N, C-alpha and C positions, 0 to 999 in steps of 0.2 A: 183492469180488476184486476182482486188478489186471483192466484190459480189456488187458492185453499180449499177443501172438499166441504169448508163450513162457509156460512155466508161472516163477515167481523161482525163485532160487537158494535163497530162505525156504521155498516151498512143496515143491521136490525135496528140501531138508532132513527137513522135515514128514513127505511121506511114505516118505525113507526113517531114521527115526529108530532110531539106534542105529546106525547106519553113518560108518563117516566118510572111506574112503577114495573117490575119485572112481571107481574102477573097480568098488568093491562096489556102489556106487551105481546106477553102468549097470547091470552085473547082475541086482539088484533088480527095476528099471524093467521088465529086457527079460524077466523071467520073469513080469512084470504085464502081459505081451502087447501094453505100448508098443513105437515106435520110437521109439528114442532117438538121436540126434548127439550130438558131443563139442564144445563148446566149444575154444578154442583153450590157455585155462588147463587141457582135461583137465576141467571138471564138466560134467554130463550135460543137457542139452538137449532138453527135451521139449514138443511142439506143444500148446497149451491145448483148440483143435479136435479132438485126437485124443485128447487124453485124457479128455477131457469126451464122447468118442464110445464111448471104450474102456473107462473106469471109471465112469463118470457124476460128476456134482458132487454136494455138499452146500453150506447156506448158508457154511459156513468154507469152502469151497474144496478140503479132503481127508478124504474119507470114511475112518472109522475101520475100516471094514473092510483098508483099505491097510498099516495099520500091522503091521510085524513083529509076530511073537509068539516070543520067545525063550523057549526050553525052558531051565530049570536042570537042570542034569546030577545 
């Protein structure tokens, strides 16, 4: 796991698997009770320490419980 102060774009994309729009990713992350800022390009910005405190961390950096569960209609 990277040692940066914020989650990488790759980590955010893994958490928000299946979502392509930045606004949708921000809404999804906020529903996980995370404080989300936006980068100048609109991508979500999440502090790593806050993420770990709220959601916990795994060896891979992303908990499988955080993955969206899509229902088929």
